[in-house]
DRENPA-568156 format. One record per atom (N, C-alpha, C, CB): residue number from 1; atom name; z, x, y; chain. Coordinates in steps of 0.1 Angstrom, whole numbers, plus 5000, padded with zeros to 4 digits. Glycine has a CB too. Layout:
<sites>
@num: NUM; atome: CA; zz: Z; xx: X; yy: Y; chaine: A
...
</sites>
This chain:
<sites>
@num: 1; atome: N; zz: 3567; xx: 1755; yy: 1828; chaine: A
@num: 1; atome: CA; zz: 3582; xx: 1756; yy: 1842; chaine: A
@num: 1; atome: C; zz: 3578; xx: 1768; yy: 1846; chaine: A
@num: 1; atome: CB; zz: 3604; xx: 1756; yy: 1836; chaine: A
@num: 2; atome: N; zz: 3578; xx: 1775; yy: 1856; chaine: A
@num: 2; atome: CA; zz: 3577; xx: 1782; yy: 1869; chaine: A
@num: 2; atome: C; zz: 3587; xx: 1790; yy: 1872; chaine: A
@num: 2; atome: CB; zz: 3575; xx: 1775; yy: 1879; chaine: A
@num: 3; atome: N; zz: 3596; xx: 1803; yy: 1873; chaine: A
@num: 3; atome: CA; zz: 3604; xx: 1807; yy: 1877; chaine: A
@num: 3; atome: C; zz: 3601; xx: 1807; yy: 1891; chaine: A
@num: 3; atome: CB; zz: 3607; xx: 1816; yy: 1871; chaine: A
@num: 4; atome: N; zz: 3606; xx: 1808; yy: 1903; chaine: A
@num: 4; atome: CA; zz: 3597; xx: 1816; yy: 1915; chaine: A
@num: 4; atome: C; zz: 3614; xx: 1824; yy: 1920; chaine: A
@num: 4; atome: CB; zz: 3585; xx: 1802; yy: 1932; chaine: A
@num: 5; atome: N; zz: 3612; xx: 1833; yy: 1924; chaine: A
@num: 5; atome: CA; zz: 3625; xx: 1846; yy: 1930; chaine: A
@num: 5; atome: C; zz: 3626; xx: 1845; yy: 1946; chaine: A
@num: 5; atome: CB; zz: 3620; xx: 1864; yy: 1927; chaine: A
@num: 6; atome: N; zz: 3635; xx: 1838; yy: 1954; chaine: A
@num: 6; atome: CA; zz: 3641; xx: 1837; yy: 1966; chaine: A
@num: 6; atome: C; zz: 3646; xx: 1846; yy: 1968; chaine: A
@num: 6; atome: CB; zz: 3648; xx: 1830; yy: 1968; chaine: A
@num: 7; atome: N; zz: 3656; xx: 1851; yy: 1961; chaine: A
@num: 7; atome: CA; zz: 3663; xx: 1864; yy: 1969; chaine: A
@num: 7; atome: C; zz: 3662; xx: 1874; yy: 1977; chaine: A
@num: 7; atome: CB; zz: 3665; xx: 1869; yy: 1964; chaine: A
@num: 8; atome: N; zz: 3662; xx: 1886; yy: 1984; chaine: A
@num: 8; atome: CA; zz: 3657; xx: 1895; yy: 1990; chaine: A
@num: 8; atome: C; zz: 3655; xx: 1905; yy: 1982; chaine: A
@num: 8; atome: CB; zz: 3662; xx: 1897; yy: 2001; chaine: A
@num: 9; atome: N; zz: 3663; xx: 1909; yy: 1968; chaine: A
@num: 9; atome: CA; zz: 3662; xx: 1915; yy: 1961; chaine: A
@num: 9; atome: C; zz: 3653; xx: 1920; yy: 1953; chaine: A
@num: 9; atome: CB; zz: 3667; xx: 1911; yy: 1958; chaine: A
@num: 10; atome: N; zz: 3646; xx: 1921; yy: 1941; chaine: A
@num: 10; atome: CA; zz: 3638; xx: 1927; yy: 1930; chaine: A
@num: 10; atome: C; zz: 3650; xx: 1921; yy: 1921; chaine: A
@num: 10; atome: CB; zz: 3633; xx: 1946; yy: 1930; chaine: A
@num: 11; atome: N; zz: 3643; xx: 1915; yy: 1910; chaine: A
@num: 11; atome: CA; zz: 3652; xx: 1911; yy: 1898; chaine: A
@num: 11; atome: C; zz: 3649; xx: 1914; yy: 1887; chaine: A
@num: 11; atome: CB; zz: 3654; xx: 1898; yy: 1897; chaine: A
@num: 12; atome: N; zz: 3651; xx: 1925; yy: 1877; chaine: A
@num: 12; atome: CA; zz: 3645; xx: 1928; yy: 1866; chaine: A
@num: 12; atome: C; zz: 3645; xx: 1920; yy: 1854; chaine: A
@num: 12; atome: CB; zz: 3650; xx: 1937; yy: 1863; chaine: A
@num: 13; atome: N; zz: 3654; xx: 1911; yy: 1853; chaine: A
@num: 13; atome: CA; zz: 3650; xx: 1898; yy: 1844; chaine: A
@num: 13; atome: C; zz: 3655; xx: 1885; yy: 1847; chaine: A
@num: 13; atome: CB; zz: 3653; xx: 1900; yy: 1829; chaine: A
@num: 14; atome: N; zz: 3652; xx: 1872; yy: 1847; chaine: A
@num: 14; atome: CA; zz: 3653; xx: 1859; yy: 1848; chaine: A
@num: 14; atome: C; zz: 3656; xx: 1848; yy: 1832; chaine: A
@num: 14; atome: CB; zz: 3639; xx: 1857; yy: 1856; chaine: A
@num: 15; atome: N; zz: 3667; xx: 1843; yy: 1836; chaine: A
@num: 15; atome: CA; zz: 3673; xx: 1830; yy: 1819; chaine: A
@num: 15; atome: C; zz: 3669; xx: 1822; yy: 1833; chaine: A
@num: 15; atome: CB; zz: 3697; xx: 1829; yy: 1809; chaine: A
@num: 16; atome: N; zz: 3660; xx: 1810; yy: 1821; chaine: A
@num: 16; atome: CA; zz: 3664; xx: 1793; yy: 1820; chaine: A
@num: 16; atome: C; zz: 3669; xx: 1789; yy: 1813; chaine: A
@num: 16; atome: CB; zz: 3657; xx: 1783; yy: 1819; chaine: A
@num: 17; atome: N; zz: 3683; xx: 1778; yy: 1815; chaine: A
@num: 17; atome: CA; zz: 3688; xx: 1774; yy: 1806; chaine: A
@num: 17; atome: C; zz: 3688; xx: 1758; yy: 1812; chaine: A
@num: 17; atome: CB; zz: 3701; xx: 1782; yy: 1803; chaine: A
@num: 18; atome: N; zz: 3688; xx: 1749; yy: 1795; chaine: A
@num: 18; atome: CA; zz: 3687; xx: 1730; yy: 1799; chaine: A
@num: 18; atome: C; zz: 3695; xx: 1731; yy: 1787; chaine: A
@num: 18; atome: CB; zz: 3670; xx: 1718; yy: 1800; chaine: A
@num: 19; atome: N; zz: 3694; xx: 1718; yy: 1788; chaine: A
@num: 19; atome: CA; zz: 3705; xx: 1710; yy: 1779; chaine: A
@num: 19; atome: C; zz: 3692; xx: 1691; yy: 1772; chaine: A
@num: 19; atome: CB; zz: 3725; xx: 1703; yy: 1795; chaine: A
@num: 20; atome: N; zz: 3686; xx: 1692; yy: 1765; chaine: A
@num: 20; atome: CA; zz: 3678; xx: 1682; yy: 1760; chaine: A
@num: 20; atome: C; zz: 3688; xx: 1669; yy: 1757; chaine: A
@num: 20; atome: CB; zz: 3670; xx: 1688; yy: 1747; chaine: A
@num: 21; atome: N; zz: 3684; xx: 1658; yy: 1761; chaine: A
@num: 21; atome: CA; zz: 3691; xx: 1650; yy: 1763; chaine: A
@num: 21; atome: C; zz: 3690; xx: 1637; yy: 1750; chaine: A
@num: 21; atome: CB; zz: 3688; xx: 1648; yy: 1777; chaine: A
@num: 22; atome: N; zz: 3678; xx: 1640; yy: 1746; chaine: A
@num: 22; atome: CA; zz: 3677; xx: 1630; yy: 1732; chaine: A
@num: 22; atome: C; zz: 3672; xx: 1636; yy: 1715; chaine: A
@num: 22; atome: CB; zz: 3664; xx: 1618; yy: 1736; chaine: A
@num: 23; atome: N; zz: 3673; xx: 1649; yy: 1710; chaine: A
@num: 23; atome: CA; zz: 3676; xx: 1653; yy: 1703; chaine: A
@num: 23; atome: C; zz: 3657; xx: 1666; yy: 1708; chaine: A
@num: 23; atome: CB; zz: 3681; xx: 1641; yy: 1691; chaine: A
@num: 24; atome: N; zz: 3654; xx: 1666; yy: 1713; chaine: A
@num: 24; atome: CA; zz: 3642; xx: 1675; yy: 1714; chaine: A
@num: 24; atome: C; zz: 3639; xx: 1691; yy: 1711; chaine: A
@num: 24; atome: CB; zz: 3639; xx: 1672; yy: 1725; chaine: A
@num: 25; atome: N; zz: 3637; xx: 1693; yy: 1696; chaine: A
@num: 25; atome: CA; zz: 3631; xx: 1703; yy: 1697; chaine: A
@num: 25; atome: C; zz: 3619; xx: 1715; yy: 1696; chaine: A
@num: 25; atome: CB; zz: 3635; xx: 1704; yy: 1695; chaine: A
@num: 26; atome: N; zz: 3626; xx: 1726; yy: 1698; chaine: A
@num: 26; atome: CA; zz: 3612; xx: 1732; yy: 1711; chaine: A
@num: 26; atome: C; zz: 3605; xx: 1736; yy: 1699; chaine: A
@num: 26; atome: CB; zz: 3614; xx: 1748; yy: 1726; chaine: A
@num: 27; atome: N; zz: 3594; xx: 1740; yy: 1692; chaine: A
@num: 27; atome: CA; zz: 3586; xx: 1745; yy: 1679; chaine: A
@num: 27; atome: C; zz: 3574; xx: 1756; yy: 1685; chaine: A
@num: 27; atome: CB; zz: 3576; xx: 1729; yy: 1669; chaine: A
@num: 28; atome: N; zz: 3574; xx: 1756; yy: 1696; chaine: A
@num: 28; atome: CA; zz: 3565; xx: 1770; yy: 1699; chaine: A
@num: 28; atome: C; zz: 3569; xx: 1772; yy: 1716; chaine: A
@num: 28; atome: CB; zz: 3543; xx: 1767; yy: 1697; chaine: A
@num: 29; atome: N; zz: 3573; xx: 1788; yy: 1718; chaine: A
@num: 29; atome: CA; zz: 3572; xx: 1791; yy: 1734; chaine: A
@num: 29; atome: C; zz: 3564; xx: 1801; yy: 1737; chaine: A
@num: 29; atome: CB; zz: 3585; xx: 1796; yy: 1740; chaine: A
@num: 30; atome: N; zz: 3558; xx: 1801; yy: 1749; chaine: A
@num: 30; atome: CA; zz: 3549; xx: 1813; yy: 1753; chaine: A
@num: 30; atome: C; zz: 3551; xx: 1818; yy: 1767; chaine: A
@num: 30; atome: CB; zz: 3534; xx: 1809; yy: 1751; chaine: A
@num: 31; atome: N; zz: 3551; xx: 1832; yy: 1772; chaine: A
@num: 31; atome: CA; zz: 3558; xx: 1838; yy: 1777; chaine: A
@num: 31; atome: C; zz: 3571; xx: 1837; yy: 1781; chaine: A
@num: 31; atome: CB; zz: 3553; xx: 1838; yy: 1782; chaine: A
@num: 32; atome: N; zz: 3578; xx: 1834; yy: 1771; chaine: A
@num: 32; atome: CA; zz: 3589; xx: 1838; yy: 1771; chaine: A
@num: 32; atome: C; zz: 3602; xx: 1841; yy: 1758; chaine: A
@num: 32; atome: CB; zz: 3591; xx: 1829; yy: 1779; chaine: A
@num: 33; atome: N; zz: 3605; xx: 1841; yy: 1754; chaine: A
@num: 33; atome: CA; zz: 3613; xx: 1843; yy: 1740; chaine: A
@num: 33; atome: C; zz: 3629; xx: 1831; yy: 1747; chaine: A
@num: 33; atome: CB; zz: 3618; xx: 1868; yy: 1736; chaine: A
@num: 34; atome: N; zz: 3626; xx: 1823; yy: 1729; chaine: A
@num: 34; atome: CA; zz: 3634; xx: 1813; yy: 1735; chaine: A
@num: 34; atome: C; zz: 3648; xx: 1814; yy: 1723; chaine: A
@num: 34; atome: CB; zz: 3625; xx: 1795; yy: 1737; chaine: A
@num: 35; atome: N; zz: 3657; xx: 1807; yy: 1725; chaine: A
@num: 35; atome: CA; zz: 3669; xx: 1805; yy: 1717; chaine: A
@num: 35; atome: C; zz: 3674; xx: 1792; yy: 1720; chaine: A
@num: 35; atome: CB; zz: 3679; xx: 1815; yy: 1719; chaine: A
@num: 36; atome: N; zz: 3678; xx: 1782; yy: 1710; chaine: A
@num: 36; atome: CA; zz: 3676; xx: 1773; yy: 1709; chaine: A
@num: 36; atome: C; zz: 3692; xx: 1768; yy: 1701; chaine: A
@num: 36; atome: CB; zz: 3661; xx: 1772; yy: 1704; chaine: A
@num: 37; atome: N; zz: 3697; xx: 1763; yy: 1704; chaine: A
@num: 37; atome: CA; zz: 3714; xx: 1758; yy: 1697; chaine: A
@num: 37; atome: C; zz: 3720; xx: 1737; yy: 1698; chaine: A
@num: 37; atome: CB; zz: 3730; xx: 1771; yy: 1711; chaine: A
@num: 38; atome: N; zz: 3712; xx: 1730; yy: 1689; chaine: A
@num: 38; atome: CA; zz: 3711; xx: 1718; yy: 1693; chaine: A
@num: 38; atome: C; zz: 3699; xx: 1714; yy: 1704; chaine: A
@num: 38; atome: CB; zz: 3723; xx: 1715; yy: 1697; chaine: A
@num: 39; atome: N; zz: 3706; xx: 1714; yy: 1715; chaine: A
@num: 39; atome: CA; zz: 3701; xx: 1702; yy: 1723; chaine: A
@num: 39; atome: C; zz: 3701; xx: 1715; yy: 1736; chaine: A
@num: 39; atome: CB; zz: 3715; xx: 1684; yy: 1725; chaine: A
@num: 40; atome: N; zz: 3709; xx: 1727; yy: 1733; chaine: A
@num: 40; atome: CA; zz: 3708; xx: 1734; yy: 1745; chaine: A
@num: 40; atome: C; zz: 3703; xx: 1748; yy: 1743; chaine: A
@num: 40; atome: CB; zz: 3720; xx: 1733; yy: 1750; chaine: A
@num: 41; atome: N; zz: 3692; xx: 1752; yy: 1756; chaine: A
@num: 41; atome: CA; zz: 3677; xx: 1755; yy: 1755; chaine: A
@num: 41; atome: C; zz: 3677; xx: 1772; yy: 1767; chaine: A
@num: 41; atome: CB; zz: 3665; xx: 1737; yy: 1763; chaine: A
@num: 42; atome: N; zz: 3675; xx: 1778; yy: 1761; chaine: A
@num: 42; atome: CA; zz: 3676; xx: 1789; yy: 1768; chaine: A
@num: 42; atome: C; zz: 3660; xx: 1797; yy: 1764; chaine: A
@num: 42; atome: CB; zz: 3691; xx: 1796; yy: 1762; chaine: A
@num: 43; atome: N; zz: 3657; xx: 1801; yy: 1777; chaine: A
@num: 43; atome: CA; zz: 3641; xx: 1810; yy: 1776; chaine: A
@num: 43; atome: C; zz: 3645; xx: 1820; yy: 1784; chaine: A
@num: 43; atome: CB; zz: 3625; xx: 1803; yy: 1782; chaine: A
@num: 44; atome: N; zz: 3643; xx: 1832; yy: 1785; chaine: A
@num: 44; atome: CA; zz: 3646; xx: 1845; yy: 1786; chaine: A
@num: 44; atome: C; zz: 3630; xx: 1849; yy: 1789; chaine: A
@num: 44; atome: CB; zz: 3654; xx: 1851; yy: 1772; chaine: A
@num: 45; atome: N; zz: 3629; xx: 1861; yy: 1800; chaine: A
@num: 45; atome: CA; zz: 3614; xx: 1867; yy: 1804; chaine: A
@num: 45; atome: C; zz: 3615; xx: 1876; yy: 1790; chaine: A
@num: 45; atome: CB; zz: 3612; xx: 1878; yy: 1821; chaine: A
@num: 46; atome: N; zz: 3600; xx: 1882; yy: 1789; chaine: A
@num: 46; atome: CA; zz: 3591; xx: 1888; yy: 1784; chaine: A
@num: 46; atome: C; zz: 3594; xx: 1897; yy: 1792; chaine: A
@num: 46; atome: CB; zz: 3578; xx: 1882; yy: 1783; chaine: A
@num: 47; atome: N; zz: 3591; xx: 1916; yy: 1784; chaine: A
@num: 47; atome: CA; zz: 3586; xx: 1931; yy: 1788; chaine: A
@num: 47; atome: C; zz: 3581; xx: 1926; yy: 1800; chaine: A
@num: 47; atome: CB; zz: 3575; xx: 1941; yy: 1778; chaine: A
@num: 48; atome: N; zz: 3576; xx: 1924; yy: 1797; chaine: A
@num: 48; atome: CA; zz: 3563; xx: 1921; yy: 1814; chaine: A
@num: 48; atome: C; zz: 3556; xx: 1914; yy: 1825; chaine: A
@num: 48; atome: CB; zz: 3554; xx: 1922; yy: 1813; chaine: A
@num: 49; atome: N; zz: 3572; xx: 1904; yy: 1822; chaine: A
@num: 49; atome: CA; zz: 3571; xx: 1892; yy: 1837; chaine: A
@num: 49; atome: C; zz: 3586; xx: 1891; yy: 1838; chaine: A
@num: 49; atome: CB; zz: 3561; xx: 1873; yy: 1835; chaine: A
@num: 50; atome: N; zz: 3594; xx: 1899; yy: 1838; chaine: A
@num: 50; atome: CA; zz: 3607; xx: 1896; yy: 1840; chaine: A
@num: 50; atome: C; zz: 3610; xx: 1904; yy: 1856; chaine: A
@num: 50; atome: CB; zz: 3617; xx: 1902; yy: 1826; chaine: A
@num: 51; atome: N; zz: 3602; xx: 1913; yy: 1860; chaine: A
@num: 51; atome: CA; zz: 3605; xx: 1927; yy: 1872; chaine: A
@num: 51; atome: C; zz: 3600; xx: 1906; yy: 1885; chaine: A
@num: 51; atome: CB; zz: 3584; xx: 1952; yy: 1871; chaine: A
@num: 52; atome: N; zz: 3605; xx: 1908; yy: 1892; chaine: A
@num: 52; atome: CA; zz: 3601; xx: 1896; yy: 1901; chaine: A
@num: 52; atome: C; zz: 3607; xx: 1904; yy: 1914; chaine: A
@num: 52; atome: CB; zz: 3609; xx: 1879; yy: 1898; chaine: A
@num: 53; atome: N; zz: 3592; xx: 1901; yy: 1926; chaine: A
@num: 53; atome: CA; zz: 3598; xx: 1910; yy: 1937; chaine: A
@num: 53; atome: C; zz: 3597; xx: 1890; yy: 1947; chaine: A
@num: 53; atome: CB; zz: 3584; xx: 1932; yy: 1945; chaine: A
@num: 54; atome: N; zz: 3605; xx: 1894; yy: 1957; chaine: A
@num: 54; atome: CA; zz: 3605; xx: 1882; yy: 1970; chaine: A
@num: 54; atome: C; zz: 3596; xx: 1874; yy: 1967; chaine: A
@num: 54; atome: CB; zz: 3602; xx: 1887; yy: 1986; chaine: A
@num: 55; atome: N; zz: 3598; xx: 1859; yy: 1959; chaine: A
@num: 55; atome: CA; zz: 3590; xx: 1856; yy: 1963; chaine: A
@num: 55; atome: C; zz: 3578; xx: 1854; yy: 1945; chaine: A
@num: 55; atome: CB; zz: 3588; xx: 1867; yy: 1976; chaine: A
@num: 56; atome: N; zz: 3581; xx: 1861; yy: 1941; chaine: A
@num: 56; atome: CA; zz: 3564; xx: 1868; yy: 1932; chaine: A
@num: 56; atome: C; zz: 3574; xx: 1852; yy: 1919; chaine: A
@num: 56; atome: CB; zz: 3563; xx: 1900; yy: 1920; chaine: A
@num: 57; atome: N; zz: 3564; xx: 1853; yy: 1917; chaine: A
@num: 57; atome: CA; zz: 3566; xx: 1841; yy: 1908; chaine: A
@num: 57; atome: C; zz: 3563; xx: 1844; yy: 1889; chaine: A
@num: 57; atome: CB; zz: 3553; xx: 1830; yy: 1914; chaine: A
@num: 58; atome: N; zz: 3571; xx: 1836; yy: 1881; chaine: A
@num: 58; atome: CA; zz: 3566; xx: 1840; yy: 1865; chaine: A
@num: 58; atome: C; zz: 3565; xx: 1827; yy: 1855; chaine: A
@num: 58; atome: CB; zz: 3578; xx: 1851; yy: 1857; chaine: A
@num: 59; atome: N; zz: 3561; xx: 1821; yy: 1850; chaine: A
@num: 59; atome: CA; zz: 3557; xx: 1813; yy: 1841; chaine: A
@num: 59; atome: C; zz: 3559; xx: 1806; yy: 1825; chaine: A
@num: 59; atome: CB; zz: 3551; xx: 1816; yy: 1843; chaine: A
@num: 60; atome: N; zz: 3563; xx: 1801; yy: 1817; chaine: A
@num: 60; atome: CA; zz: 3567; xx: 1799; yy: 1805; chaine: A
@num: 60; atome: C; zz: 3562; xx: 1778; yy: 1802; chaine: A
@num: 60; atome: CB; zz: 3586; xx: 1804; yy: 1805; chaine: A
@num: 61; atome: N; zz: 3559; xx: 1778; yy: 1788; chaine: A
@num: 61; atome: CA; zz: 3560; xx: 1774; yy: 1786; chaine: A
@num: 61; atome: C; zz: 3562; xx: 1765; yy: 1772; chaine: A
@num: 61; atome: CB; zz: 3557; xx: 1775; yy: 1793; chaine: A
@num: 62; atome: N; zz: 3559; xx: 1751; yy: 1767; chaine: A
@num: 62; atome: CA; zz: 3569; xx: 1748; yy: 1750; chaine: A
@num: 62; atome: C; zz: 3562; xx: 1741; yy: 1749; chaine: A
@num: 62; atome: CB; zz: 3584; xx: 1743; yy: 1746; chaine: A
@num: 63; atome: N; zz: 3563; xx: 1735; yy: 1732; chaine: A
@num: 63; atome: CA; zz: 3558; xx: 1725; yy: 1728; chaine: A
@num: 63; atome: C; zz: 3567; xx: 1719; yy: 1721; chaine: A
@num: 63; atome: CB; zz: 3546; xx: 1726; yy: 1723; chaine: A
@num: 64; atome: N; zz: 3570; xx: 1705; yy: 1724; chaine: A
@num: 64; atome: CA; zz: 3587; xx: 1704; yy: 1719; chaine: A
@num: 64; atome: C; zz: 3581; xx: 1689; yy: 1711; chaine: A
@num: 64; atome: CB; zz: 3604; xx: 1702; yy: 1734; chaine: A
@num: 65; atome: N; zz: 3592; xx: 1688; yy: 1699; chaine: A
@num: 65; atome: CA; zz: 3598; xx: 1679; yy: 1689; chaine: A
@num: 65; atome: C; zz: 3600; xx: 1663; yy: 1693; chaine: A
@num: 65; atome: CB; zz: 3611; xx: 1685; yy: 1684; chaine: A
@num: 66; atome: N; zz: 3601; xx: 1656; yy: 1692; chaine: A
@num: 66; atome: CA; zz: 3612; xx: 1646; yy: 1695; chaine: A
@num: 66; atome: C; zz: 3610; xx: 1631; yy: 1689; chaine: A
@num: 66; atome: CB; zz: 3612; xx: 1644; yy: 1712; chaine: A
@num: 67; atome: N; zz: 3618; xx: 1621; yy: 1689; chaine: A
@num: 67; atome: CA; zz: 3618; xx: 1608; yy: 1683; chaine: A
@num: 67; atome: C; zz: 3623; xx: 1598; yy: 1692; chaine: A
@num: 67; atome: CB; zz: 3627; xx: 1608; yy: 1672; chaine: A
@num: 68; atome: N; zz: 3619; xx: 1588; yy: 1697; chaine: A
@num: 68; atome: CA; zz: 3626; xx: 1577; yy: 1706; chaine: A
@num: 68; atome: C; zz: 3623; xx: 1581; yy: 1715; chaine: A
@num: 68; atome: CB; zz: 3639; xx: 1574; yy: 1706; chaine: A
@num: 69; atome: N; zz: 3632; xx: 1581; yy: 1722; chaine: A
@num: 69; atome: CA; zz: 3632; xx: 1586; yy: 1738; chaine: A
@num: 69; atome: C; zz: 3628; xx: 1602; yy: 1747; chaine: A
@num: 69; atome: CB; zz: 3647; xx: 1583; yy: 1740; chaine: A
@num: 70; atome: N; zz: 3625; xx: 1599; yy: 1748; chaine: A
@num: 70; atome: CA; zz: 3622; xx: 1621; yy: 1756; chaine: A
@num: 70; atome: C; zz: 3624; xx: 1618; yy: 1770; chaine: A
@num: 70; atome: CB; zz: 3600; xx: 1632; yy: 1753; chaine: A
@num: 71; atome: N; zz: 3639; xx: 1622; yy: 1775; chaine: A
@num: 71; atome: CA; zz: 3643; xx: 1617; yy: 1788; chaine: A
@num: 71; atome: C; zz: 3639; xx: 1637; yy: 1794; chaine: A
@num: 71; atome: CB; zz: 3664; xx: 1607; yy: 1789; chaine: A
@num: 72; atome: N; zz: 3638; xx: 1635; yy: 1801; chaine: A
@num: 72; atome: CA; zz: 3639; xx: 1649; yy: 1809; chaine: A
@num: 72; atome: C; zz: 3655; xx: 1662; yy: 1810; chaine: A
@num: 72; atome: CB; zz: 3637; xx: 1642; yy: 1824; chaine: A
@num: 73; atome: N; zz: 3656; xx: 1671; yy: 1812; chaine: A
@num: 73; atome: CA; zz: 3666; xx: 1674; yy: 1814; chaine: A
@num: 73; atome: C; zz: 3670; xx: 1670; yy: 1823; chaine: A
@num: 73; atome: CB; zz: 3667; xx: 1682; yy: 1813; chaine: A
@num: 74; atome: N; zz: 3681; xx: 1666; yy: 1828; chaine: A
@num: 74; atome: CA; zz: 3694; xx: 1666; yy: 1842; chaine: A
@num: 74; atome: C; zz: 3694; xx: 1680; yy: 1854; chaine: A
@num: 74; atome: CB; zz: 3712; xx: 1667; yy: 1834; chaine: A
@num: 75; atome: N; zz: 3694; xx: 1689; yy: 1841; chaine: A
@num: 75; atome: CA; zz: 3703; xx: 1700; yy: 1852; chaine: A
@num: 75; atome: C; zz: 3694; xx: 1713; yy: 1843; chaine: A
@num: 75; atome: CB; zz: 3728; xx: 1700; yy: 1851; chaine: A
@num: 76; atome: N; zz: 3689; xx: 1721; yy: 1854; chaine: A
@num: 76; atome: CA; zz: 3678; xx: 1734; yy: 1848; chaine: A
@num: 76; atome: C; zz: 3688; xx: 1745; yy: 1857; chaine: A
@num: 76; atome: CB; zz: 3656; xx: 1734; yy: 1856; chaine: A
@num: 77; atome: N; zz: 3693; xx: 1755; yy: 1848; chaine: A
@num: 77; atome: CA; zz: 3698; xx: 1767; yy: 1858; chaine: A
@num: 77; atome: C; zz: 3690; xx: 1781; yy: 1852; chaine: A
@num: 77; atome: CB; zz: 3717; xx: 1768; yy: 1858; chaine: A
@num: 78; atome: N; zz: 3685; xx: 1787; yy: 1862; chaine: A
@num: 78; atome: CA; zz: 3679; xx: 1799; yy: 1866; chaine: A
@num: 78; atome: C; zz: 3687; xx: 1808; yy: 1867; chaine: A
@num: 78; atome: CB; zz: 3673; xx: 1799; yy: 1877; chaine: A
@num: 79; atome: N; zz: 3690; xx: 1822; yy: 1862; chaine: A
@num: 79; atome: CA; zz: 3697; xx: 1829; yy: 1866; chaine: A
@num: 79; atome: C; zz: 3686; xx: 1843; yy: 1865; chaine: A
@num: 79; atome: CB; zz: 3713; xx: 1828; yy: 1858; chaine: A
@num: 80; atome: N; zz: 3691; xx: 1855; yy: 1874; chaine: A
@num: 80; atome: CA; zz: 3682; xx: 1866; yy: 1875; chaine: A
@num: 80; atome: C; zz: 3691; xx: 1877; yy: 1884; chaine: A
@num: 80; atome: CB; zz: 3667; xx: 1860; yy: 1884; chaine: A
</sites>
């Protein structure tokens, strides 16, 4: 996933939150720190990729397990 800062003032941290629909569980994350409680997932920046100026981006990725359906989360919330 890519986080893009579109505001006018630099941010010093970002958070991406979403909820899985089908019981998926994240097994590995890179370029972020993971917190998962049931279906709710939160990924936050690391110390080296949290400061973003206008137009700057940061990316993270993850691997997950699931059985059956693998619906894409309907809502993703990004804060910075």
